[in-house]
Residue, then its C-alpha position, 0 to 999 in steps of 0.5 A: x153606785x158606790x160599793x159598800x165599805x167592808x169594816x176592817x177586822x181586828x187583825x187589820x185585814x178587810x176579810x179573813x178565811x174562817x180558819x184565820x177567824x177561828x184562830x183569832x178567836x180561839x187562842x186555845x186552838x193556836x196553843x194546841x197547834x203550836x204544841x202539837x206541832x212541836x211535839x211532832x217535830x220533837x218525836x221525828x227528831x227522836x225517831x231519827x236519832x234512835x234509827x241512826x244510833x245503830x248505824x253510828x256505832x263503829x264496826x258491825x253491830x251484829x258481829x259485836x252482838x253475837x261475838x267474834x266466835x259466831x260463824x260468818x253465815x249466822x252473822x249474815x243471816x242476822x243482818x239480813x233479818x234485821x234489814x241492815x243490807x238494804x239502803x239506808x233510806x229503805x231501812x228508815x222507811x221500814x223502821x217507821x212503818x214498823x213503829x206504826x204497826x207496833x213492831x220494834x224488832x227482835x232482841x238479838x240476845x233472847x230472840x223475843x220481840x222488843x215490844x214484849x220485853x218493854x210491855x213486861x218491864x215498863x209498868x215497874x219503871x212507871x210505877x217507881x217514877x210516878x211514886x217517887x214524883x208524888x212523894x217528892x211533891x207531898x214533901x216539897x209543897x208543905x215544906x216549902x210553904x212552911x219555910x216561906x211562912x217562917x222566914x218571910x221578911x228576914x225572919x229566923x235567919x238560922x232556920x233559913x240557913x239550915x234549910x238552904x244548905x241541907x237542900x243544896x246538899x241533898x239535891x247535889x247527891x246523885x240518885x245512885x249514890x243516895x241509893x247505896x247509902x240508904x241500902x247500907x243503912x236501912x237494909x244491911x245495917x237495920x234490916x228494916x227494908x229488903x236489899x233488892x227486888x220487887x215484892x211487897x210495899x216495903x220494897x218500894x220504900x228505898x228505891x222511891x226515897x232515892x229518886x224523891x229526896x233530891x227533887x223534893x229538896x229542889x222543889x221545896x226551895x223553888x216553892x219557898x222562894x216563889x212564896x216569898x215573892x208572892x207574900x210581897x204583892x199588894x193583894x196579899x197585903x190587902x188580905x192581911x189588912x182584912x184580917x183574913x185567916x192565915x189558912x185562907x191567905x196562905x193556902x187559897x191566895x198565896x200557894x196557887x200563885x206560887x206554884x207556877x215555877x214549881x210545876x214547870x220545874x217539877x215537870x222537868x224533874x219528873x222527866x229526870x226521874x224517868x231517866x234516873x231510874x236507870x241507875x237506881x233500878x240497877x242498885x235495887x235489882x228492880x225489874x224495870x226498863x232501867x235494868x233492861x237498858x244497862x243489860x242490853x248495852x252490855x250484851x250489845x242488844x242494839x234493837x232492844x236498846x233502841x226500843x227502850x231509848x224510844x220509850x224513854x224519849x217519848x216518855x219525857x216528851x209527853x211529860x213536857x207537854x203535860x206540863x205545858x197544858x197544866x201551866x196553860x190551865x192554871x194561867x190562861x192569860x199567859x197562853x193568850x199572850x203567847x198565842 
């Protein structure tokens, strides 16, 4: 008796496990696994780099932190409390164990838990970075859209030249140099805003603008370029031929298809803003992680530096993951093709 023929699966195999079938039927699951694995590998690499940081510093980090006048017994006791006398692999395992329990060690200079210092300073940095990102987006998208509409098909070349030149100059100015200029003009000369510190709403204006102006210029240029490309597509020509309202053409049809590259670059710029807060916070005396890491580096407080570096690194990785998810939601077909 002839055995029944099993139909071949679309993947080419006669049979497959439920797990493989699930992956074939659900590309979103494969996308989540791919991104999750990438995140895990990146976090492990970040943890390893942060752990090795204190061991790659020339000399004795404890002696450097306590100073040459510290007694040898004090240095030895501090090394023992930090576990620096254990074998390297033992220190690494203890480091991972402490991280999973929320123990980032003790600050050498203050004696406070590193997690407490980060918990007190992190909100100020997050608020500053998120506010700067929102301001950059709110400036860039309308400006890029307006310049794309005004300069399409080679129209208004002088306006295009002015916009391009100005955006290049603004994007090239470092955040801390722009911060110094804003402080001199609007705080020292005009007395419109406070020079430093975190107080009322006015204290946010200059730090946020220092972080937002450069990224806003870059995002506006990218948004304009992408919009010009979208305006040349056939479906936009069809929409104009149907005499749809300009608002519907540009906002409903053109803008959503032009923001993919803008979102990608915006996510990268948000990660850069988090790192850019380090210098801007020091210019404005902002009580965040940026000023904390600079003071801890100067004091050679390596456990605190290690903890802040971990927070910054994990923040950048989470921002990149959020950008990937946002792009997948905006264009699921690219996710399916990738999977």
